[in-house]
VEXROPA-190047 format. One line per 2 residues: number of its first residue (from 0); their letters; for each residue x, y, z of N, C-alpha, C. Coordinates in Angstrom, 1 decimal. Example, Ala and Ser with C-alpha at 12.3 -4.5 7.8 and 13.67 -1.06 7.14 Angstrom:
<pts>
0> as> 13.2:-5.7:7.8:12.3:-4.5:7.8:13.2:-3.3:7.8  12.8:-2.2:7.1:13.7:-1.1:7.1:12.9:0.0:7.9
</pts>
This chain:
<pts>
0> xx> -13.1:-18.9:-20.1:-12.9:-17.8:-19.2:-12.8:-16.5:-20.0  -13.4:-15.4:-19.5:-13.4:-14.2:-20.2:-12.0:-13.5:-20.1
2> xx> -11.8:-12.6:-21.0:-10.6:-11.8:-21.1:-10.9:-10.4:-20.4  -9.9:-9.9:-19.6:-10.0:-8.6:-19.0:-8.7:-7.9:-19.2
4> xx> -8.8:-6.6:-19.0:-7.6:-5.7:-19.1:-6.9:-5.7:-17.8  -5.6:-5.8:-17.8:-4.8:-5.7:-16.6:-4.9:-4.2:-16.1
6> xx> -5.1:-4.0:-14.9:-5.2:-2.7:-14.3:-3.9:-1.9:-14.3  -2.8:-2.6:-14.4:-1.5:-2.0:-14.4:-0.9:-1.7:-15.8
8> xx> -1.1:-2.6:-16.7:-0.4:-2.4:-18.0:-1.3:-2.5:-19.2  -2.6:-2.8:-19.0:-3.6:-2.9:-20.1:-3.4:-4.2:-21.0
10> xx> -2.6:-5.1:-20.5:-2.5:-6.4:-21.2:-3.8:-7.2:-21.0  -4.1:-7.9:-22.0:-5.4:-8.7:-21.9:-5.0:-10.0:-21.2
12> xx> -5.8:-10.3:-20.1:-5.5:-11.5:-19.3:-6.8:-12.3:-19.1  -6.7:-13.5:-18.9:-7.8:-14.4:-18.8:-8.0:-14.7:-17.3
14> xx> -9.2:-14.3:-16.7:-9.5:-14.6:-15.3:-11.0:-15.0:-15.2  -11.3:-15.6:-14.1:-12.7:-16.0:-13.9:-13.6:-14.8:-13.5
16> xx> -14.9:-14.9:-13.7:-15.7:-13.8:-13.2:-15.7:-13.7:-11.7  -15.5:-14.8:-11.0:-15.4:-14.8:-9.5:-14.2:-13.9:-9.1
18> xx> -13.1:-14.1:-9.8:-11.9:-13.3:-9.5:-12.1:-11.8:-9.8  -12.8:-11.6:-10.9:-13.1:-10.2:-11.3:-13.9:-9.5:-10.2
20> xx> -15.0:-10.2:-9.7:-15.8:-9.6:-8.6:-15.1:-9.5:-7.3  -14.2:-10.5:-7.0:-13.5:-10.5:-5.7:-12.5:-9.3:-5.7
22> xx> -11.9:-8.9:-6.8:-11.0:-7.8:-6.9:-11.6:-6.5:-7.3  -13.0:-6.5:-7.4:-13.8:-5.3:-7.8:-13.3:-4.8:-9.1
24> xx> -13.0:-5.7:-10.1:-12.7:-5.2:-11.4:-11.2:-4.8:-11.6  -10.4:-4.7:-10.6:-9.1:-4.3:-10.7:-8.1:-5.5:-10.7
26> xx> -8.0:-6.1:-11.8:-7.2:-7.3:-12.0:-5.8:-6.9:-12.5  -4.8:-7.7:-12.0:-3.5:-7.5:-12.4:-2.9:-8.8:-13.1
28> xx> -2.1:-8.6:-14.1:-1.4:-9.7:-14.7:-0.3:-10.2:-13.8  0.3:-11.3:-14.0:1.3:-11.9:-13.1:2.6:-11.0:-13.1
30> xx> 2.9:-10.3:-14.2:4.1:-9.4:-14.1:3.8:-8.2:-13.2  2.6:-7.6:-13.3:2.3:-6.5:-12.4:2.1:-6.9:-11.0
32> xx> 1.6:-8.1:-10.7:1.6:-8.6:-9.4:3.0:-8.8:-8.8  3.9:-9.3:-9.6:5.3:-9.5:-9.1:5.9:-8.2:-8.8
34> xx> 5.7:-7.2:-9.7:6.3:-5.9:-9.4:5.7:-5.2:-8.2  4.4:-5.4:-8.0:3.7:-4.8:-6.8:4.3:-5.5:-5.6
36> xx> 4.5:-6.8:-5.6:5.0:-7.5:-4.4:6.4:-7.0:-4.1  7.2:-6.8:-5.1:8.6:-6.3:-5.0:8.6:-4.9:-4.4
38> xx> 7.8:-4.0:-4.9:7.7:-2.6:-4.4:7.2:-2.6:-3.0  6.2:-3.4:-2.8:5.6:-3.4:-1.4:6.4:-4.0:-0.4
40> xx> 7.5:-4.8:-0.8:8.3:-5.5:0.2:9.5:-4.7:0.7  9.7:-3.5:0.1:10.8:-2.7:0.5:10.5:-2.0:1.8
42> xx> 11.4:-2.2:2.8:11.1:-1.6:4.1:11.2:-0.1:4.1  10.3:0.5:4.8:10.3:2.0:5.0:11.2:2.4:6.1
44> xx> 11.9:3.5:5.9:12.8:4.0:7.0:12.0:4.4:8.2  12.5:4.2:9.4:11.7:4.5:10.6:11.5:6.1:10.7
46> xx> 10.4:6.5:11.1:10.1:7.9:11.3:10.9:8.4:12.5  11.5:9.6:12.5:12.2:10.1:13.6:11.2:10.4:14.7
48> xx> 11.6:10.2:16.0:10.7:10.4:17.1:10.7:11.9:17.5  9.6:12.4:18.0:9.6:13.8:18.5:10.4:13.8:19.7
50> xx> 11.1:15.0:20.0:11.8:15.1:21.2:10.9:15.0:22.4  11.4:14.3:23.4:10.6:14.2:24.7:11.0:15.3:25.6
52> xx> 10.0:16.1:26.0:10.3:17.2:26.9:10.4:16.7:28.3  11.3:17.3:29.0:11.4:17.0:30.4:10.1:17.4:31.2
54> xx> 9.7:16.6:32.1:8.5:16.9:32.8:8.5:18.3:33.4  9.6:18.7:34.0:9.8:20.0:34.6:9.6:21.1:33.5
56> xx> 10.1:20.9:32.3:9.9:21.9:31.3:8.5:22.0:30.8  7.9:20.8:30.8:6.5:20.7:30.4:5.6:21.4:31.4
58> xx> 5.9:21.3:32.7:5.1:21.9:33.7:5.2:23.4:33.7  6.4:23.9:33.4:6.6:25.4:33.3:5.8:26.0:32.2
60> xx> 5.6:25.3:31.1:4.9:25.9:29.9:3.4:25.9:30.2  2.9:25.0:31.1:1.5:25.0:31.3:1.1:25.7:32.6
62> xx> 1.9:26.4:33.3:1.6:27.0:34.6:1.0:28.4:34.4  0.5:28.8:33.3:-0.1:30.1:33.0:-1.5:30.3:33.7
</pts>
């Protein structure tokens, strides 16, 4: 198997050519994959909702 550079840390890793083409040349070592999974697993805080206008207020603004 050929050696490639990890896209995250430049460490040399051994992967197949099929894996290289499947990931479009952006291969990651196991350490970078683990850290990416950990970072991606953190929940994002919910976005605040826009205030809902009362229908009557909304109608008054559009009566021009």
